[in-house]
N, C-alpha and C positions, 0 to 999 in steps of 0.2 A: 196346450202341451205343458202344463205346469209341472206335473210329476215326472214327465220324461226328462225335462231339463234338471229337475231336482235330483232324481236318481242318478242320471248320467254325471252330474257334478260330483255327487258323493262317490261314485265308482272311480271317476278320474282322480278324485282327491286321495282316496285310500289305496288304490292299486295302480294308478297311472304311473307312479314313479318306479314301479317294480316290474312292469311288463312292457314289451316292445310293441305289440300289434293291437293295442286297445284302440278301437274305432267306435265312434258314436253310432255309426251305421249298424253296428252289431247289437245295439240296444233296442229290442223289440218291445216297445211299451205302448199301451193305450192310455188315454187320458184318465179314465177311472178304473181301468182294469187291464191286465195283460202281464206278460212275462219279460224279464230281463234274462237273456241267454247269452253267455259268453263262453266260447269254446276254444280250446287249443291255444291258450295264451302263452307266449314265450316269456320267460323271466329274464330280465336284463342281466348282463354280466356284472354290472356294478350295483346290483340290488342290495348288497351288504355294506356299501360304502359308508352309510350314515352310522353304522355301528363301530366304525373305526377299528376294523380287524384286517389283518393282512391276507384276506381270502378273496377269491373270485368265484363266481358262479360259472361252472363249465357248461352245464345244461340244466334247464329248468322249464317246467310246463305246468300250467293250471288246466286240468282236463276239461271240466265243465262247471260253470258257476251259474246257478239259476235262482232268480228271485221272482216270487209271485206275490203281488200285493193287491188284493181285490178291494180297491177303495170304494166301489159302489155297494159292496155287500160284505162289510166287515163281520157281521154277525153269523152269516151262514157259510162263508168260505174261509178256508185256512190261509194264513200268511206263511208261505213256504220259502225257506232258504236252504239251498242244497249246494254243497261243494263236493264234487266227485273227481278226486284225483289231484294231488299236488306232489310233484316229483322234483327234487332239487339235488343236484350234485355239486358240492363245494370242494374246491381244491386250493392249495397255497397259490398266492399270486405269482410266485416265481415260476410255476409250471406253465403259465400262459405266456406266449411270446410277447415281448414288449412292442406296443404300437403307439408311437408318439401322439398321433392325431386322436386316437381313441382315448388315451390317457388324459389328454387335454380336455376332450369333450366330457369325460366322466368327472374331472375336477370341477369344470364349470357347472355341471348339473348339481353336484354336491354343494357347491357354493350357493347356487340359487335356492336349493332346498333349505339350507341353513338360514339364508336371508328371509325366506318366506316364514320359517318358524319364528324368527325374531320378530318380524312384523306382526304375526298373529298373536304372539305373546304380549307385545306392547299394546296392540289394539284391545285385547281382552282386559289387560290391566287398566287401560284408559276407560273402557266401558264400565268396569266396576267402580272406578274412582269417580266417574261422572255421576253415577247414581247416588253416591254418598256425598257429593259436593266437595271432593278433595281439591285443595288449592292448586296442586301441581297440574292435574289433568284438566282442570277447568280454567286453564291459563288464558284461553282465547276470550272467554267472557269477562275476564278481569282487564285484559288489554284494551278491548273495544266493545262497545255495545252494538253499534250499527255502523260499520266502517264506510258504507257506501254513502251515508248522509253526513259525514263529518267533514266540514271545511278545513282547509289547510291551516288556517289561522286560529282555529279553535283551541281552547285550553285542554290539554290532554291529561292534566293531573286530576280532573274530576272523574274521569272514567274509571280508574281503579277503585275509587270509593264506592261507586254504584255496584261494581262487580263484587267488591268485598262484602257489601251489605247483602247482596244476593247469596253469596257463599255462606254468610252467617245464617241466613234463613235456611239454607240447605242443611247446615250443621245442626241447627236446632231441631229440624225435622228428623234428621238421622238419629238423634238421641232418643226420640219417642219410639216406643215399641210399636211396630207396625203389624197389624193382623195379617196372618198368612191366609192364603186361599185354602178352601177346603180341598179342592183339586184343581190344579192349573190345567190349561188346555193341553200342554205337553204331557202331563201325567195321565189325563183321560185318554189321550190318543195312544200313549204307550201302553196303558192297561188294556185297551181294546185290541191293540196289535198283539200283545203278549197272550191274550186270552186264547186265541187259536193259532199261535205261532208254532210252526214245526220246523226244526232244524236238523239237517243230516249232513254230516261230514264223513267222508269215507276215502279209503285208499290214500293215505299220506305216507310218503317216504322221503326223509331228509337224510342225506349221506355226505360224509366228508372222507376224502381219500388223501393219503400222504405217502409218497415214496421218496421224499427228500430227507426226512429225519433219519431214516435208515434204509438206503436202497436195497440192502440184502433182506430186509424184513418189512415189506410194505404193509400198511395198516389201513383199515377202514372202520369208521364208526358211524352210527346212524340211529335214527328214531323212526319207528313205523307205527302206524295207527290203522287198524282195520275199519272201525266205525265208531262214531260219536253221534248220538241222536237225542233229540228233545221233542216229545210229543205231548199233545193235549189229551187228557183222559177224563173219565168220570170218577166218581168216588170209589169205585172198585178197581181203579187203575187199568181200565180197558180203553183203548184208543177210540176217540170220538171227536165230534165237532160240537162245541158248546153253543147253545142257543142264547137268545136274548134274555131269557129268564134266569140263566145260571148266575148265581151270586158268588160262588167260590170257584176259583180256577185251580185245576189239578194238572200238574206237569210231571212227566216221567222221563228221566234221562238215563241213558245207558252208555257205558264206555266198554268197548270190546277190543281186547288185544292191543293195548299200548305197551310197547317194549323198546328197549335200547340195547344195542349190541356194540361190541368192540372186537373186531376181527384182526388177529395178528397173522402175518404171512397170507394176506388176503389177495384175491384176484382184483385187478385194477380195471375200472370201467372207463376212466376219463380219456384213455387213448383211442377209444372207438368213435364212431360217428355219433351225431346228435340223436338220431333215431334209435340207434342201438343202445345208447345210454338210457334213454327214457324207457325203452322196452325192458331192459334189465332191472331198472328201478321198480317198474310195475310188477315184475315177477318176484321181487324180493320183499314182499309184504306178508308177514305172518298173519294167520287167521285163527279163529277158534278151533277149526278142524285140522289145521296144518301148521305145525311149528317147524320152521326150516332147520334141518340138521346141521348145515354148514355154518350157522351163525353162532358166535360165542357171546351169549347174552350176559350183560352185566345187570340189566333189569329184566327179569322174566316177565312174560305177558301178564298184564294187569287187567282185571275185569272189575267194573264198579257199576253201581246203580244209584240213582238219586230220585227222591220223591219230594215234590214241592207243592204246598198248598198256599194259595194267595187269596186273601179276602179283601177286596178293595174298600169295603165299608166297615172294616174291623175297627177303625178309629172312632166311628160313631157308636158302635155297639159296645166296645170295650170289654168283650168277652173272650175273644180269641186273638192270637197274634195276626198281624197283617200279612206276614210271610213266615212260613214254617218249612225249613229245608232239612231233609234227612239224607245223609250220604253214607253208603255202605261200600266198603272195599273188602273183598274176600281175602286176598293174600298179596303181599308185596315181597318178592324174593330178589335179593341182591347177591350177586356172586362175582368174585374177582380172583383171577389167577395171577401167578407171578409174571408171565410174559405181558399180560395186560397192564400191570402196574408199572413195569419197566418202560413200556412204550408210552404210557401216560406221562411219565417224567420226561422222556425224550421229546414228546410233542410239545410240552410246556417250554422246554429249552429251545426247541426249534422255532416256536412262535416268537420267542424273544429275539432270536437271530433274524427272523423275517422282518420284525419291526425295525431293527437296527439297519438292515440292508435296504429298506424301502427307498431311502433317498438316492441310492446308487444303482437302482435297478436298471435304469436306461443305459448305463455303461457296461452292464454285465454281458460277457460274451456268451454266445450260444454254442459252446464247445466244451468238451471235457478238459479237465486240468492236465491230464496226462498227454504229453506231446504237444501241448499248447501253452507252454509256460510264458511265452512272450505276450500272448493275448491277455493272460491273467495278470501279469505284471503291469501292463498298460491299463487294465481295468482298475487296479488299485491306485495307480498314479493319477488317472483322470478323476477318479472318485474324490480323492482328497483335494486335488487342485481345483476342480470345478465347484464342488459343493462347499468347501470350507475356506478356500483362499480367494479365488476370483470372485465368487458371489459376494463375500463380505467387502472386498475391495471395491467392487462396482457399486454396492449399496451405499457405501459411505463416501462416494465421490461427489463433488459439488454438482456435476452435471446430472447425476442421478437424483440428488436431492431436489434440484431445481425442476427436473421433469416431473417428479412426484408431486411437488406443490402445484405445478401447472395442471396436472391431471385432477387433483382435488378441487381446484377452483373451477375447472371446466365441468366437472361432474356436478358441483353445487349449482352452477348456472343452469345446466340442462335439467337437473331435477326440479329446480324451482319453476322453470318454464312448464314442466310437466304437471306440477301441482296446481299451477294457475290456469292451465288450459281448460276452457269450458268444454271443448269437444275432445275427441281422441287426439293425442299428440301426433305430430307429423312423423312419417317414417324416418326422416333424417334424425329427428330428436331421439326416437327409440333406438335407432342404430348407433347413434353416438353414445347413448347411455350404456348400451350393451357392450360396446367396444371398451369403454372405460372400466366397466365392471370386470372385464377379463384381466386387467392389469392391477386392479386394486384388490386388497384383501377385505374380508368380511368386517373386520373392526373399523377400518377407515370408511367403508361404504356406509355402515350403520351410523357412524359418528357424523358424516357429512349429511346424511339424510335428516338427522335430527337438527343439525344446524340450519339446514334449508327450511325446515318447518318453523323454527323459531324466528328466522329472519322474515318469513312471509307473514307470520302473526304480528310481529312488531311493525311491519310496514302497513298494517291495517287492511290487508287484503284477505279474501276468503280462500280457504283451501278447498278445492273441489274434492268431495268425498266419493268413495266407492260404494256401490250398492251392497257388495258382499266381499268380505276379506278373502274368502276362498276362491272367488272368481278371478282375481287378478293373476296375471301371468308372470312367470319368472322374469326378473330383470326390471320390473316396474311396479306400479301401484302406489297408493298412498301410504304414508307411515302411520304411526299409532295415534296421531292427532287427527288424521284426516276423517275418520268415521264420525267424529263429533264436531269438528270445526266447520263442517259444511252445512250445519243446521241453519235454518232460517232465523233471522233476528227476532221474528215474531214469536217463535217458540221459546226463545231465551227469556222473553219478558213474562211469559206465562208461567204460573206455578204448576209443576207436575201434579197430576191427580194421583192420590195414593191408591185408589182402587182401580187404576187402569191396568188391564191385562197386557203386560209387555210381551208375553210369549206369543200371543196371537196377533200382535200388531202387524207382523210381516205378511199375514194372510190377506190383509186388505188389498195389497198390491198383487197377490198371486191368484186369488179366487174372486169370482163374482159373488154378490150377496146371496144368490140362490144356491150356488155350489157350497158356500160356507155354511149356510143353514142346513143343507143336507148332511154335511160332514159333522156338524155339531149334534144333529139328531142321531146320527149313526153311532157316535161314541158316547152319547149321553152326557154332553157337556153343558154346563150352565155357569155363567160368570157372576151369578148373584149371591151364591152361598159362601159363607165364611167358616173358618175352622175354629173350634174351641181348643183351649189349652189342654193338653193331655195330662192325665194324672201321673204323678211320679212313680206310682206302683205299676203302671200299665206296661207290659212287655210287648213290644211291637214286632220284633224280629227274633226268631229262634233258629239257630243253625246247629245241627247235631251231626257228628261224624263218628263212624265206628269202623275200626280196622281190626278184623278178626285175627289175623296172623301176619307177623313180619319176621323175616329171617335174613341174616347177613352171613354169608359164607366166604371164607378165605381159604384157597387151596393152591397147591403148587401147579398142578395141571388139571385139565377138565376131567380126566379119568382116574384120579387118585383121591383118597379120602381127604376130607377138609381138615385144614390146620385148626381153624377156629369157626365156631358156629354160634351166632347170637340169635335167640328167639324171643320175641315179645308177643304175648297172647292177650287178645282182647283189649285194645287201646280205644278208649272212647273220649270224645270231646264234645262239649256243648257250649255254644256262644249265644248269649241273649242280650238284647238291647232294650233299654228303657229311654226313649227320646225325651219324655217329659222331665226327667232328671239329668239328661245328658250323661247317662250311665250305660256301661256294658259290663257283662260278667262272663268269665271264661272258666269252665270246669273241665278238668282232665283227670282220667283215671286209667291206671294200668293194672291188670289183674295178675299177670305172671311174667317172670323174666328168667330165662335160662341161658347159660353159656356153657358150651362143651368144647373140649379140646381135641387133640390129635389122638387117634386110636393107637393103643399100645398094650401089649400083653393080653390081647383079646378083649379089651374093655375101652369104652369111650369115656374119658374122665369128665367129671362135672366140675366146672370152674366157679359158676355162680348159680345159685338156686334159691327159690323162695321157700322160706321155712316158717312163715308167719301163719296167722289164722286164715284159713281158707275162706271164711265167711266175709272177709273184708278185702279191699283192693290192696295190692302191693304198694301202690303210690297214688296219692290223691293230691291234686293241686287246684286251688281256687284263687282266682285273681278278679277283683272287681274295682271299677272306677266309679266314684261317688256311691259307695255301698249304702244299701238300705238299712242294714243291721248295725252299722257303726257310724259314729260321728266323724271318722277320719275321711280324708279325701281318697285314699286308696286302701285296699284290703288284700292281704296275701296270706293264704293258709297252705301249708305243706305238711302232709302226714304220710309216713311210710312204715311198712312192716319190715321185720328183720330179714336179712338174706345171709346165706352161708357162702363164704368165699374160700376156695381151695387153691393153693398155689401148685401148679403143675409145671415143672421145670422144662420138660420137653416142648410143651405147647408155647410157653413164654419165649424160649430160645428160638423156636421155629418162626414165631411172629416177628421177632427182632430181625432174623435173617431174611424174612419175606420182604420187609420194608427197607432192607439195606440196599442202597443204590449201587449200580455197577460202577466200575472204575472210569468208564468213559463219560459219565454224566457229571456235568459241572453244575452244582446246585447253588453256587454263590449268588448268581443273578436272581434265581428263583427265591432264595432266602431273603435277599434284600427287597425284592418286590413284595413278598409276603409281609415282611416287617413294616414296610411303608404303608401297606394296606391296613395292617393292624393299628399302626399309629393314627391313620385317618379315622378308623372306626373308634379308636380311643378318644380322639379329639371330639368327634361327634357325640360320643357317649358322655364325655365330660361336659360338653356344652349343654346337653339335655339335663344332666344332673344339676348343673349350675342353675338352670332355669327353674328346676323343681325347688332348689334351696331358696332361690330368690323369691319365689311365689309361696314359700312356706307350705308346701304340700305335706300333709301328715299321713304317714303310712302305718296302718295297723298290721303288724307282722306277727305271725304265729307259725313256728316250725317245730314239728315233733317227729323225730327220727328214732324208731325203736332200735334196740341194741343188735347190731350185726357183728359177725366175728369172722376172723381169718384163720385158716388152718394151714400150717406149714409142715408137710410130712418129711420124713427122712428120705434121702435120695431124690426128693422132688416128685414122688409119685405116691398118691394116697391109696391106701387099702385099709381094711378093717384091723390089720395087725401092725400098722405103721406107728412109729414113735412120732409124736406131734408137739408142735408149739402152737398154743391157742392164744390169739390176740383178740380180746373182746373190746370193741370200740365203745361200748356203753351206749346209753340213750342220750340224745342231744335235744335240748329244748332251747329255742331262741325266741325271745319275746320282746316286742317294743315296749318301752316304758312311757306311759302317758303322763304328760306334764300337766300340772295344775293350771287352771285358766285364769291366773292372776293377771291383771293389766299391768302395763309397764309403769304406770304412774304410782303403783303401790310399792315398787321396789325402793329400798332405802339406800342402796349403794350401787356403785358401778360393778362391783364384784357379782352381785346378784343378777344384774342385767346380763353380764358376760356369761354367767352360768346358765342362763336360760337360752343361750344361743347354741346349745348342743342338743343333738338328737341322741337319745339313749336307748341302749339295748341290754337285755339281761340274758346271759348265756349260762346254761346249767348242763354239766356233763356228769352223768351218774353211772356207777358200777363199771368203771374202766379197770380191766384186769388182764394179767398175763399168766398162762399156765403152761407147764410141761408135763406131758402124759406119756408114759411108757406103753408098750404094746399090751393090750388086755386090760388097761385101767379105764374106769368109767369117767371119762372127762366131761361128759354131758351133765351128769349129776353134780360133779365137783364144780362146774361152772356156775351152778345155781346156789352154791353154798358161800357163806361169808369167808370161810377159811378151810383149807384142806392141805394135804401133803403135796398135791400137785401145783399149788399156787407159787408163782414167783413174785408177782405183784398182787396183793390182795385188793378186792374191790375198793375203789376210792371215788370220792365225789369232790368236785370243785366247781366254783361259781366265778364267773367273770362279768364285770360291768364294763360295757364298751360305750364310749361317747364320741360322737363325730361332730365337729364344729361346722355350722352353716356359713360362717364367715371365712373366706379363703385367705385373704391377704390382711392379716393382722398379727404382728409379731408378738403381741401380748397373749394371744390365744393359740394354744397348740391344736393341730389338726385332729388328733385323736387323743383320748384319755382312756387308759386301760387300768382297771383295778380288779384284783381277784382274791379268792379265799380258798385255801387248801387245808381242810381240817386235819387230815391224817394221811401219811404216806407210809405204808407198811410193806417192806420187801422181805421175802423169805428165800434165802439162798444158802447153798452149801458148796463145798469144793466138788463133790460128786455131781451135783446138779449142774454146776458150771461146765464140768467136763462133758456131760451128756449133751448139753445145749450146743457147745462149740463143735462137737462131733456131728451133730445133726446139721448145723449150718454149713460145715465144711463138706458134707456129703451131697449138697445140692449143686448140680452143674449150672454154671452161669453162662450167659451169652458171651461168645468170643468175638469181640468187635474187630479184631485184626485179621481174622482168617477169612478166606473167600467164602461166599454163601454156599452152603451144602443143602441138599434136599432133605425133607423130613424123613423119607424112606431110609436114607443112609443113617440118620440119627436113631431111628427105631432099631435097626440092625445092630448099631453100636451098643445101645442100651441092653438089648436082649443078649448079645454076646458077652457083655460085661457082667 
């Protein structure tokens, strides 16, 4: 029953923490074939606790989960994984009545999961370090060689020398490049499973409801998915089962009706029974044929397809990529209304309040504030007294400190006994450990466990290892030394063989020799072949993505014209990887970009439009790591065609009013949280840049932006008869300057060395100009001339040299050096032209930040009446 226990352990490991009624008796598995069928699994209320969010699961169900793995006949049968139905209703934690026993149980489960994650991470680190002979994780082999045969009076100082000698041998071996396998056992097995793998996920509905942020305007938001499938096909993309002779694997993936909604003034489900909630979630899934009318979508239904070709032998032939994936998305439509935006801000503020109120939740009265003032005053008093005053006073009392120290000592003693026990620890020991873990926090438990490990090692005793890290139960199990310190002394004296297949070593204990031979034959595995070094030019993986249309719309209400509409047409991306050179390349291209505004005077104004050559893309970006065409470490190319930008006052003012928060929304906390997050991102980015500077990464940068221009019409609305101010931004070229390859020994002075510590860029801005055009004047032809009556600022060019220092902390070296050259600045102005320009600027209505938000319809009427 090898695979029954294997699959059941995996299922318990990945979904056991999230469902209530998972039972091994539900796993219907045969030894070499059969199905795993799990039905109607209830999701736990605390399933989201590990994400550290103030939400609870009110109702959740996994409809049917089916796994079919035909181990006997991997060539002729498909490996099928099906998930039919996942329904989840999430609510704020405050809406669920506080239950002290349940809260305590959930906290202990979360603590045990965190401890388990720490143990697994430490074991993984120890496993990797032991393979490379790291000193820290090979500590046991340094401390003793064979503790069972060491007399008490022997000299202990000789043992570390032998251990260190052995560690040096490991280090010397680690420095030698080791040949990689052509295909490991795991890769062969995975390839054969993927060859006929079929995956189908259908009927997904995840929903969040909130009637606490604004009881007068309850909201619901959610994500629904009709179907996601992955099938094996032939070269014509027809569904089939690949036979043994098939050399190339074809996969076809489909995504049907993935969408997200945000309903304002929404009906609330969570007050009903569990069965009613699940049934309503089942009925609330949009499909290809049915789009639910009462949903206010922020992401309209998305449909996509993916085609993948996998050639397992491509690295031997070196003619085609090993994996080629092409993903197509027809349309992504995003839409937001003013009520949705306002409730989004309210929800963010409400979540912040939930996090602050979480420590006081058990004192919160289950009664309205009106006519229950005494209960709520007592709630505030008890919250401050119990959480902030009495808790700290008790924590720093001598009796509490002494009790804590006694608990730590008792836990260390019990845990050491568990580590040294040859058989399963006694029930009293297990119960004692679990009782102590209830009162100790994760930090102290982890610290004491590692102290116990070190003391056991120093005492010269063996730690009893576990067979599998995933098999240990919460509250116990060996630490991160245990899986390596339990090895036999005989194995420590032997040199590890370089050509040993570590991936399949565990099968010796799981399978008989006959079963293992059958499995090897079925997947075509042989442990004797080796891999050759791949050429640097060989492209192993290609991923291409094409998005035909994207639109973002902002409108006041669902049934009124949009305030702003952004359209991007034909966005394509291609990612390729060259493992032989440890390189990858990203290419992105955007064909067209259009932005339109609020309809007025019977026209929809254009704000941004492409005006460049239609034969080339509007924007092209190429980034490559370890590029083939350049000696630099990184390459970046950006090229863009010109765009026309028109200022429309009514649209700009409407967008400002749209994102203006209401009076009742306090954005102070949200702003501070956003700024702190930005600071965190900034620190991480600075760390990454510092690493690049220290490792002297060379960036080959080329940016070429064609001249775009801005039109500012009189009264803020553009027409063919409008007076205009034209601001031409000119063409921008930004290039990195390659430094000469002189060695540091050839420099004659410290100044030359310091000068070499700068990365230099050359910036050129050409034909920057400003024009004023009256109604009927040909401004387009005047823009192309060197001088005309319409010019205020004649075309000018200037060049800037920018240098950035790679050494951050040196007072002698400035962080940046900027030098520039402006050959000529020619301004043509007159009192009449100044008068016209000022009149035009004064005629443009500006956003009124002090007035209450008004609807765009009212603004259109005002403009038309004026």
